[in-house]
C-alpha positions in Angstrom: 5.6 2.4 -60.4 2.5 3.5 -62.3 -0.7 1.7 -61.1 -3.9 2.3 -62.9 -7.3 0.7 -63.3 -7.4 1.6 -67.0 -6.0 -0.7 -69.7 -3.6 1.9 -71.0 -1.4 4.8 -69.7 -1.7 8.3 -71.1 1.6 9.5 -72.4 3.1 6.0 -72.4 3.2 3.1 -74.7 3.1 -0.5 -73.5 6.1 -2.4 -74.8 5.6 -5.8 -73.2 2.9 -7.6 -71.2 4.5 -9.6 -68.4 1.4 -11.4 -67.2 -1.4 -11.2 -64.6 -0.5 -10.7 -61.0 -2.7 -10.9 -58.0 -2.6 -10.7 -54.2 -5.1 -11.5 -51.4 -4.8 -9.5 -48.1 -6.7 -10.6 -45.0 -6.9 -8.4 -41.9 -8.6 -9.4 -38.7 -11.0 -6.9 -37.1 -11.3 -7.2 -33.3 -14.9 -8.1 -32.3 -15.1 -5.4 -29.7 -13.7 -2.7 -31.9 -16.4 -3.7 -34.4 -19.0 -3.4 -31.7 -17.9 0.1 -30.5 -17.3 1.2 -34.1 -20.8 0.4 -34.9 -22.1 2.4 -32.0 -19.7 5.1 -30.9 -17.7 5.7 -34.0 -20.5 6.3 -36.5 -21.2 9.9 -37.5 -23.8 10.4 -40.1 -23.4 6.8 -41.3 -19.6 7.0 -41.6 -17.3 4.9 -39.4 -13.7 6.2 -39.1 -12.6 2.9 -37.5 -13.8 0.9 -40.5 -12.4 3.4 -42.9 -8.9 3.2 -41.4 -8.9 -0.6 -41.5 -10.1 -0.6 -45.1 -7.5 2.0 -46.0 -4.8 -0.3 -44.5 -6.0 -3.3 -46.5 -6.1 -1.2 -49.6 -2.5 0.0 -49.0 -1.2 -3.5 -48.2 -2.8 -4.9 -51.4 -1.2 -2.1 -53.5 2.2 -2.7 -51.9 1.9 -6.4 -52.6 1.1 -5.9 -56.2 3.9 -3.4 -56.6 6.4 -5.9 -55.0 5.3 -8.7 -57.5 5.5 -6.2 -60.4 9.0 -5.2 -59.4 10.1 -8.8 -59.4 9.0 -9.0 -63.0 10.9 -5.8 -63.8 7.6 -4.1 -64.7 7.2 -0.4 -65.1 3.5 -0.3 -64.4 0.4 -2.3 -63.5 -2.7 -1.7 -65.6 -6.3 -2.9 -65.3 -6.1 -3.0 -61.5 -9.3 -4.2 -59.8 -10.2 -4.7 -56.2 -12.8 -7.0 -54.6 -13.6 -6.5 -50.9 -15.2 -9.3 -48.9 -16.1 -9.7 -45.3 -15.4 -13.0 -43.6 -17.1 -13.7 -40.4 -18.0 -16.6 -38.1 -17.8 -17.8 -34.5 -17.8 -14.2 -33.2 -14.8 -13.2 -35.4 -14.7 -11.0 -38.3 -12.1 -10.3 -41.0 -11.8 -8.2 -44.1 -10.2 -9.6 -47.3 -9.3 -7.7 -50.4 -8.4 -9.4 -53.7 -6.3 -7.2 -56.0 -5.3 -8.1 -59.5 -3.9 -6.4 -62.6 -1.5 -6.9 -65.5 2.2 -6.1 -65.1 3.7 -4.4 -68.1 6.7 -2.7 -69.4 6.0 0.8 -70.6 8.0 3.8 -71.9 7.1 7.5 -72.4 5.8 8.4 -75.8 8.3 10.9 -77.2 7.3 13.2 -79.9 9.9 12.7 -82.5 10.4 15.7 -84.9 9.5 14.9 -88.5 12.5 13.5 -90.2 13.9 15.3 -93.2 13.5 13.0 -96.2 16.2 12.7 -98.7 14.3 14.2 -101.6 13.7 17.3 -99.4 17.4 17.7 -98.9 18.0 17.3 -102.7 15.3 19.9 -103.4 16.9 22.4 -101.0 20.3 21.9 -102.5 18.9 22.3 -106.1 17.1 25.5 -105.1 20.2 26.7 -103.4 22.2 26.2 -106.6 19.6 28.1 -108.7 19.8 31.0 -106.2 23.6 31.1 -106.7 23.2 31.0 -110.6 20.8 33.9 -110.5 23.1 35.9 -108.2 20.7 35.8 -105.2 23.5 34.4 -103.1 27.3 34.3 -103.5 29.3 31.1 -104.1 30.6 31.5 -100.6 27.1 31.7 -99.2 26.1 28.7 -101.3 28.9 26.6 -99.8 28.0 27.7 -96.2 24.3 26.9 -96.7 25.2 23.6 -98.4 27.3 22.5 -95.5 24.6 23.5 -93.0 21.9 21.4 -94.9 24.2 18.4 -95.2 25.1 18.7 -91.5 21.5 18.7 -90.4 20.8 15.7 -92.6 23.8 13.7 -91.4 23.0 14.6 -87.8 19.4 13.2 -88.1 20.7 10.0 -89.7 23.4 9.5 -87.1 20.9 10.1 -84.3 18.5 7.6 -85.8 21.3 4.9 -86.0 22.2 5.7 -82.3 18.6 5.3 -81.2 18.3 2.0 -83.0 21.5 0.8 -81.2 20.1 1.9 -77.8 16.7 0.3 -78.5 18.3 -3.0 -79.5 20.5 -3.0 -76.4 17.5 -2.4 -74.2 15.6 -5.2 -75.9 18.6 -7.5 -75.4 18.6 -6.7 -71.7 14.9 -7.3 -71.5 15.2 -10.6 -73.3 18.1 -11.7 -71.0 16.1 -10.7 -67.9 13.1 -12.6 -69.1 15.1 -15.7 -70.0 16.8 -15.6 -66.6 13.5 -15.3 -64.8 12.0 -18.2 -66.8 15.1 -20.3 -66.1 14.7 -19.5 -62.4 11.0 -20.5 -62.4 11.9 -23.8 -64.3 14.6 -24.6 -61.8 12.2 -24.0 -58.9 9.6 -26.2 -60.6 12.1 -29.1 -61.1 13.3 -28.8 -57.5 9.7 -28.8 -56.2 9.0 -32.0 -58.3 12.1 -33.6 -57.0 11.2 -32.9 -53.4 7.7 -34.1 -53.9 9.0 -37.4 -55.5 11.4 -37.9 -52.6 8.6 -37.4 -50.0 6.4 -39.8 -52.0 9.2 -42.5 -52.0 9.6 -42.0 -48.2 5.9 -42.4 -47.7 5.7 -45.5 -49.8 8.6 -47.1 -47.9 6.6 -46.8 -44.7 3.4 -48.1 -46.2 2.0 -51.6 -46.3 1.1 -53.2 -49.6 -2.5 -52.5 -49.0 -1.8 -48.8 -48.3 0.4 -48.6 -51.4 -2.3 -50.0 -53.5 -4.9 -47.5 -52.1 -2.5 -44.6 -52.7 -1.8 -45.7 -56.3 -5.5 -46.1 -56.9 -6.2 -42.6 -55.6 -3.4 -41.1 -57.9 -4.8 -43.0 -60.9 -8.5 -42.4 -60.1 -9.2 -40.2 -63.1 -7.5 -42.6 -65.5 -9.4 -45.5 -63.9 -12.8 -43.8 -64.3 -12.0 -43.0 -68.0 -11.0 -46.6 -68.7 -14.1 -48.0 -66.9 -16.4 -45.7 -68.8 -14.8 -46.8 -72.1 -15.1 -50.4 -71.1 -18.8 -50.1 -70.1 -19.5 -48.6 -73.5 -17.8 -51.5 -75.3 -18.9 -54.2 -72.9 -21.5 -55.8 -75.2 -19.0 -56.3 -78.0 -16.3 -57.5 -75.7 -18.6 -60.0 -74.1 -19.3 -61.6 -77.4 -15.6 -62.0 -78.1 -14.9 -63.4 -74.6 -17.7 -65.9 -74.9 -16.1 -67.1 -78.1 -12.8 -67.5 -76.3 -14.4 -69.5 -73.5 -16.7 -71.6 -75.8 -14.5 -74.7 -75.7 -13.2 -74.1 -72.2 -16.2 -75.7 -70.4 -18.8 -77.5 -72.4 -22.5 -76.9 -71.9 -23.7 -79.6 -69.4 -27.4 -79.1 -69.8 -28.1 -81.9 -72.2 -26.1 -84.5 -70.4 -27.3 -83.4 -67.0 -30.9 -83.9 -68.1 -30.2 -87.5 -69.1 -28.6 -88.5 -65.7 -30.3 -91.3 -63.7 -30.5 -91.7 -60.0 -28.4 -94.9 -60.0 -25.6 -93.1 -61.9 -25.6 -90.3 -59.4 -25.7 -92.7 -56.4 -22.7 -94.7 -57.7 -20.6 -91.6 -58.4 -17.4 -91.0 -56.5 -15.5 -87.7 -56.3 -12.8 -88.5 -53.7 -10.0 -88.5 -56.3 -10.4 -84.7 -56.9 -9.1 -83.9 -53.4 -11.6 -81.2 -52.7 -11.5 -79.4 -49.4 -14.4 -78.6 -47.2 -13.2 -74.9 -47.1 -13.3 -74.7 -50.9 -16.0 -72.5 -52.5 -19.0 -74.6 -53.7 -19.1 -72.9 -57.1 -15.4 -73.5 -57.5 -15.8 -77.2 -56.7 -18.7 -77.6 -59.2 -16.5 -75.8 -61.8 -13.8 -78.4 -61.3 -16.4 -81.1 -62.1 -17.6 -79.2 -65.2 -14.0 -78.8 -66.5 -13.6 -82.6 -66.4 -17.2 -83.3 -67.6 -17.9 -85.3 -64.5 -21.6 -84.4 -64.2 -22.8 -87.3 -62.1 -20.0 -86.6 -59.6 -21.0 -83.0 -59.5 -24.6 -83.9 -58.7 -23.4 -86.4 -56.0 -21.1 -83.8 -54.5 -23.9 -81.2 -54.3 -26.5 -83.7 -52.9 -24.0 -84.8 -50.2 -23.2 -81.2 -49.4 -26.7 -80.0 -48.8 -27.9 -83.4 -47.5 -30.9 -83.4 -49.9 -31.8 -86.1 -52.5 -33.5 -83.6 -54.8 -31.7 -84.2 -58.1 -33.5 -81.4 -59.9 -32.2 -78.9 -57.4 -28.6 -80.2 -57.9 -28.9 -80.0 -61.7 -30.3 -76.4 -61.5 -27.4 -75.3 -59.3 -24.8 -76.9 -61.6 -26.4 -75.2 -64.7 -26.3 -71.8 -62.8 -22.6 -72.3 -62.1 -22.0 -73.0 -65.8 -23.9 -69.8 -66.7 -21.6 -67.8 -64.4 -18.4 -69.4 -65.8 -19.4 -68.8 -69.4 -20.7 -65.3 -68.7 -24.2 -65.8 -69.8 -25.2 -62.7 -67.8 -23.8 -59.4 -69.1 -24.3 -57.5 -65.8 -22.3 -60.2 -63.9 -19.5 -59.9 -66.5 -19.4 -56.1 -66.3 -19.4 -56.1 -62.5 -16.4 -58.6 -62.4 -14.5 -57.0 -65.3 -14.5 -53.5 -63.9 -12.1 -54.7 -61.3 -9.9 -56.2 -64.0 -9.9 -52.8 -65.9 -8.8 -51.1 -62.7 -5.9 -53.5 -62.2 -4.8 -53.0 -65.8 -4.7 -49.2 -65.4 -2.6 -49.6 -62.3 -0.1 -51.7 -64.2 -1.0 -54.9 -62.5 -1.7 -57.0 -65.6 -0.4 -60.3 -64.0 -2.8 -59.9 -61.1 -5.7 -59.3 -63.5 -4.8 -62.4 -65.6 -4.6 -64.6 -62.5 -7.9 -63.2 -61.2 -9.8 -63.9 -64.5 -8.2 -67.4 -64.8 -9.4 -68.3 -61.3 -12.8 -66.8 -61.9 -13.5 -68.4 -65.3 -11.4 -71.6 -64.6 -9.5 -71.1 -67.8 -5.9 -71.2 -68.8 -3.6 -68.2 -68.4 -3.3 -67.9 -72.1 -7.0 -67.3 -72.5 -7.0 -65.0 -69.5 -4.2 -63.0 -71.0 -6.2 -62.5 -74.3 -9.2 -61.3 -72.3 -7.1 -58.7 -70.3 -5.6 -57.4 -73.5 -9.1 -56.8 -74.9 -10.3 -54.8 -71.9 
């Protein structure tokens, strides 16, 4: 195996580049041997203890590179470089060398004698015939010389054809070896993916739904971030479209709320709605707004906070309407980011239900919103 730091090999031609190979070798150096090497083993600034360890690391790295190159059926390693590093901490010290180079196939450069061209053969035969005509040589000599010239020509052509056959055979062997190696690597990759997938299924089988969701989110984190960034960019335009969808879902109560009188509020009754004490206040007010029962909404809020201040009740009801109709862009973006995440994770139905519950709209409207995100 030829190993060189240069990018070519004198006397050889590189026939195929098989790829970059590398190897890291780490060797521990005993703390006490370091100590004594630094004191008793230093002569004129030269430590034989360190030198021997470095030589071993160097030799191990060379052997490792050569092993990898042989696996690729390489003839040589070119462009070899070494990086030495010292790793120390907690009273321990190690040396690491990183070696890398390019595995190649190479063959010696053979000086091929200049081939005899056809016209040279014809010229020699012509001159030979003229010599015979002028009596320089006899007909017998002419025939002998002619046979000799033709033999040399035929031998060169035959050798050339044989060389081509051998070269093609070698190339076929190389191609088959490379294909076999690639097939082996592909099989190993497929097997590794299969094992990973089986382990993942086993882990999922042991997980709770919450843990599965956390794992899925981690695996899709990059896709989620991209989708959220895209949504944030398009949020202003999306908000306009969503407001249009929700325009007729809940009517603006401000005008009718401003005209309510105290007797109307005092006489209101909301018992038929079946609201629970554990229900969210904004959700309950939203139910009143859906049915346009504004006096009932005020009565419910006043009874809840035990305060007869009608203006405070009206202000709160208007704020709930603003939330449900997404008057605030920042509130819409904060809520919708979670919907985008659910969509990326393939949980469209959950996203639809969440938006429908939040905006108190139909699932058809919620589905259109999720499709736009």
